[in-house]
N, C-alpha and C positions, 0 to 999 in steps of 0.2 A: 577453625581455619586460622593459621598464623599469618602475620602481616606479610611474610615473604612468599606465601603461596601464590601461585598464578591462578587467575580465573580466566577461562578461555571461552570466547565465542567461536564461531566457525571461521572468522576472518581475522580476529584481533586477539592478542594476548596482553593482559595487563596484570599487575600485581596488586594485592589488597593494600599494600603500603602506599602505592600511588593514589589509590582512591581515598585512602584515609587522609593523606595530605590535602587532597582536593576538598573533601568535606570539611576539614578543619579550616581551610581558607575561606570557603564560601558559605559554610553553615555553622561555623564556630563549634563544631563537635566532631569527634573522631568516630571510628567504626567500633562498635561493641561486639557485633557478630554479623556474619553473613547468613542471610536467610535463604537465598537461592541465587543461581547463576544460569543465564540462558543467553541466547543471541544467535544471530545469523551474520548480517553485515556489521552488526555492532555487538558489543558485549553488554549485557543487561544484568545488573547486579542489584539484588534486593538486600538491604542492610538495615540493621538496627543501630542507631547512633548512640553515643554516650549520653546524649540528652534524653533518650528514650523514644525519640521519633523513629518511625519506620518509613523508609523511602526507597525509591528505585533510582539508581544511577545508570545512565545509558552513555556508553563510551563508543565513539566512532571516529572515522577519518573526517577531517575538516572539509567542509564544502560551503560555499557562499549561500546556497539555497537553504541551509539549516536555520539561518537567522529568520527568514520568512516563514519557515515551518513553525518555529517557536512562537512567532507573532500570532499565527492562525490558531495554534493550540491554546494559547493564553486567552485570546479573545473569545473563542468558543466556550472555554470554561467559564469565563466571566459572564457570558450570556446564558448560562444554565445548561449547556449541552453536556451529556453524561460522559465525561472524560476525566482522567486523573488531574488533580490540581498541580499546575506547574509550580515548582519551588525555586529552581535555578535555571535560567535560560542557558544557552550554549556558552560555555567558558572553556579556556584551554586546560589541557592536562597532559603534560609531557609529550608534546608534538601531536597530540590528538585533541579532541574536544569532548566535553561531557555536559550533561544536563541532569537535573533531578526533578522528580515528581513524586507525589504521594502514592502510596500503595493503595490500590482498590482491590478488595477481596470479594469473593463470592460470585454469584452468577453462574449461568450454565453456558455450555459451548453453543447450543442451539436454542432458539426460542421454543416455547411449548408446542408450537405448530410444526416443529421439525424443519424440513427443507422448504416449506412454503415460502415463496419469495416476498409475501406481503409485508411482514415485519421488517425485513431487510430493506425493502424499497422505501417504506415509510420513514425509517430511521435515516436513510441517506438523504431523503428529501428534506427532513428536518435540519440536518447538518448544512445542506446547501442554503436553506433559507436563513440560517443564523450566521453563516460564514461572512467575514468581511469581503468587500468588493476587491477584485483583483488589483485595481489601481491603488488600494490602501495598504497593500502588503509588499514588503521587499521582494525582490526577484526570487522566484521559485525555479529558475532555470539552472542547469538543464534538468528536464524531467527524467525520471527513471526510464531506462531503455524499454522496459516491457509495457510502458504506457502509450508510446507513440513512436512512429518511425522518425528518422532523421531525413527531413525532406530536402535538405541541401546536399546530401551525400548520394553518390552514384551507387554505392553498395547498398544492398537491401537491408541486411541485418546490422543492428547496432551491437556494440560490445556489451556483453552481460556485466552487471555490476557485482556479481558474486562468483564469476568464473573467469579465468584468464584464457579466454577462447576467442578466436576469430571465427564466428559462425559462417561467414562467407567462404571460408576455406574448406568447408565440408560440403560435399556434393549431395544434392537431393535430400530426401526424395522430392521429385518435382512437385507433387501435390502440396507439400508444406511451403515450398518457395512460391508457388502460384498463389496460395492463400495469403502469404505475406505481401506479395506484390499487389494483389487485388485490394487488400486493406490499405496499403500505403497510397495507392492511386485514389481510392475513394476519400480517404481522410485529407489528402492534399487538396481536394476541391472544397473542403468545408470553409464556410465564411461566418459561422456562428460566433457570437461574442464570447469572450472568456470569462469564466467564473472560477471560484476557489472550491475545491472538493477533495475528497479522500480517494486515492487511486488504488488502494489495496483493501477493498471492502469485502472481506471474507471472514469465515468463522474464527480463524486463529487470532484475529485482531478485535473481536467483538465478544461481549458477554451479555447475557440476558437474564431477566427475572420475568418469568412467564413469557409474554410476547412483547414486553417492554424492554428497550435497550438499557443495559446497566452500565456498560463502560466500553469505550473505544480506545485502542492503543495504536502505536506506530504512526505518530504524527510526522515522521520523516517522509511519509508517503503522500503528503499534501502536494497538490499540483494546481496550476492554472490550466484549464482546458475548457472547451465548450461543455455546456450542460449535457448534451447528448453523449459526448465522449465519456464524461464521468459516469453517467448512468449505464452506458454500454459496457464499460470496464467492469462495473459491479455486477451487471446482469450475467456476465460470462463466468464469473468465479465465485459468487457469494456463498454457495454451500460447501465449498471445497474444504476438506480437512487433510487431503493428500492429493498428489497427482492422480488424475483419473476419476476424481469425485467432483469435478467442477459441474456447473449447470448444464443440463441438457438443452437442446434448442428450445424445447417446449417450456422449460423452466426460465430460460432467458426471456422468452416472449412474455411469459406471465409477469416476470419482474418488471419489464418495461411498461406493461399495461398498468401494474400497480403504482409504479413511479409516476406515470402520467395522470393517474387518478388524483394524485396529490398536487402535482406541480403544473398540470395542464398538458394538453396534447402537443406532441412534436409534429412538425410538418413531415412530409414524406422524405425530404432531404435530410432533416435532422434524425429521423428514425434510421435512415441508411447510415448516417455517421455513427449512430449508436451500435449498430450491428458490426460495422467495420472496426470500431474500436475494440469490441470484444474479440473479433477474429484476430486482430493484430496481437492482442495479449496471448491468446491461446496458441497461435502459430509460432510466436516468439518462444514461448515456453517449450513447445514441441520440438522446435529446432534445437534449442539448448539441451533438451533431454537426449535428443539423438546424438549430439556432439559429445556429450559428457557421459552418457550411460548406454548409448548404442540403440536406444529404442524410444520413440515418442510415446508419451503417456497422456498428455493433456488435450490431444485432438486426434480424431480419426479422419481418414480420407473422406468417408461418407459425410461426416459432420462438417468438415471443411467446405465441401461442395454446397451443403444446405445453408450454411451461414453466409457464404458468398451469394447464394440466390436471393437471400433476404435483402441485400442492398443493391445488387446488380439490376433488379427489376425496376428500380427508380429511374 
């Protein structure tokens, strides 16, 4: 790949020459070769430097919360949590920002136990136990729209971070809107203290060796939220490799049980918050899929009703 070639994520386009200048500035070495390119909201570029080091450079639109995300990532690495070593925290690159981390190779997409929630829940519990306190971290606001409603807005749906869509301008179906409203109402009553956690805890961001966690990526998805919300978000999506492969109600329940086995039992209200958080995530994705693809995939009407029942009974 030549220096003038473009490397494209789904939302951003940069040139290798731009990244080469950035690595020379912050790492005193240029790009010898491009190993891979991937990305969604960001462009993720694996490169070998002229120094021989192999690193990942992640380029994305600037946001204040990224500073806090970098702090959390670095502290967790220093405390022994399995994640890539941060090499360069967030620094400017031609109107965008970039960071660099070590490449972590190997590992499997699923643990040895497959879709069993137990390894996923235990690993998330370990992250929460090692994470810095919310007060010790620069602001992580605003949270990604799929993690929580905007409680100060009259409109139900927040603007997606990966689509130029006003979800509120798309009518129905009523069962998706009802699921979102129910989740927003329940979460608006939560008074649990805030902690730091990872809000996109699913197979694409994790790798395993047997049933042991090997590596976690996507530290831009760090949030401050209550512990039930963080657990509930993960319980709803942990086994997903594509839309429609998220956790069943039974798998979500088993995840929450496994998480509480490690971290201690939630109260009835906290458990309701966990179910509501998962429903918000799944209904938001379903509404976005309806608006962009014409069909919801991440939630069915039957499942939406059952997930609401889990927290409306409180």
